[in-house]
PLY file of the C-alpha trace (Angstrom):
ply
format ascii 1.0
element vertex 86
property float x
property float y
property float z
element edge 85
property int vertex1
property int vertex2
end_header
0.00 0.00 0.00
2.90 2.34 0.73
4.27 1.66 -2.75
0.92 2.47 -4.31
0.64 5.69 -2.31
4.17 6.71 -3.37
3.32 6.01 -7.02
0.24 8.20 -6.67
2.40 11.02 -5.31
1.54 10.89 -1.62
4.77 11.21 0.36
4.95 10.48 4.05
1.23 9.86 4.41
0.29 7.50 7.22
-1.11 4.25 5.90
-3.06 1.95 8.13
-2.15 -1.73 7.82
-4.23 -3.85 5.45
-5.74 -7.16 6.30
-4.13 -10.21 4.74
-6.78 -10.67 2.03
-6.63 -7.04 0.87
-2.82 -7.11 0.89
-2.76 -10.31 -1.19
-5.25 -8.85 -3.68
-3.30 -5.61 -3.98
-0.02 -7.52 -4.40
-1.53 -9.73 -7.11
-2.86 -6.67 -8.92
0.54 -4.97 -8.71
2.30 -8.11 -9.93
-0.16 -8.49 -12.80
0.30 -4.89 -13.90
4.08 -5.23 -13.69
3.92 -8.38 -15.80
1.76 -6.71 -18.47
4.07 -3.67 -18.50
7.14 -5.91 -18.78
5.70 -7.95 -21.65
4.67 -4.75 -23.45
8.15 -3.29 -23.01
9.72 -6.51 -24.26
7.47 -6.48 -27.34
8.47 -2.88 -28.08
12.16 -3.74 -27.70
11.89 -6.79 -29.98
10.00 -4.78 -32.61
12.73 -2.12 -32.47
15.39 -4.80 -33.02
13.40 -6.25 -35.93
13.02 -2.85 -37.59
16.71 -2.05 -37.07
17.66 -5.39 -38.65
15.42 -4.76 -41.64
16.89 -1.31 -42.10
20.43 -2.68 -41.89
19.67 -5.45 -44.43
18.05 -2.93 -46.78
21.10 -0.66 -46.50
23.48 -3.58 -47.19
21.43 -4.59 -50.23
21.49 -1.03 -51.60
25.26 -0.79 -51.08
25.77 -4.12 -52.83
23.61 -3.01 -55.76
25.46 0.29 -55.96
28.81 -1.55 -55.96
27.65 -3.81 -58.78
26.49 -0.80 -60.79
29.85 0.92 -60.27
31.70 -2.19 -61.41
29.49 -2.42 -64.48
30.10 1.24 -65.27
33.86 0.82 -64.92
33.77 -2.24 -67.20
31.78 -0.33 -69.82
34.19 2.59 -69.60
37.15 0.25 -70.16
35.41 -1.35 -73.14
34.63 2.08 -74.54
38.28 3.12 -74.20
39.35 -0.11 -75.93
36.93 0.54 -78.78
38.16 4.12 -79.14
41.75 2.87 -79.20
40.95 0.52 -82.09
0 1
1 2
2 3
3 4
4 5
5 6
6 7
7 8
8 9
9 10
10 11
11 12
12 13
13 14
14 15
15 16
16 17
17 18
18 19
19 20
20 21
21 22
22 23
23 24
24 25
25 26
26 27
27 28
28 29
29 30
30 31
31 32
32 33
33 34
34 35
35 36
36 37
37 38
38 39
39 40
40 41
41 42
42 43
43 44
44 45
45 46
46 47
47 48
48 49
49 50
50 51
51 52
52 53
53 54
54 55
55 56
56 57
57 58
58 59
59 60
60 61
61 62
62 63
63 64
64 65
65 66
66 67
67 68
68 69
69 70
70 71
71 72
72 73
73 74
74 75
75 76
76 77
77 78
78 79
79 80
80 81
81 82
82 83
83 84
84 85
């Protein structure tokens, strides 16, 4: 109960003790909310990693394609120079 009061912004407020049933219910609720929050955070983190991986793969593919195009251009330039020399 003190934790809940601190989360709500009440500092130093006197809290009367809860009975065992109410304390167990409040603890279960707090644990459930923490679990949902943790799973949600984990899902967000995994989605971020997935998106970052996709972006990295896309960038690598574009760099590879650009490299192939540069090599093709250089080859064509060499062939053009050879043809001009003939």
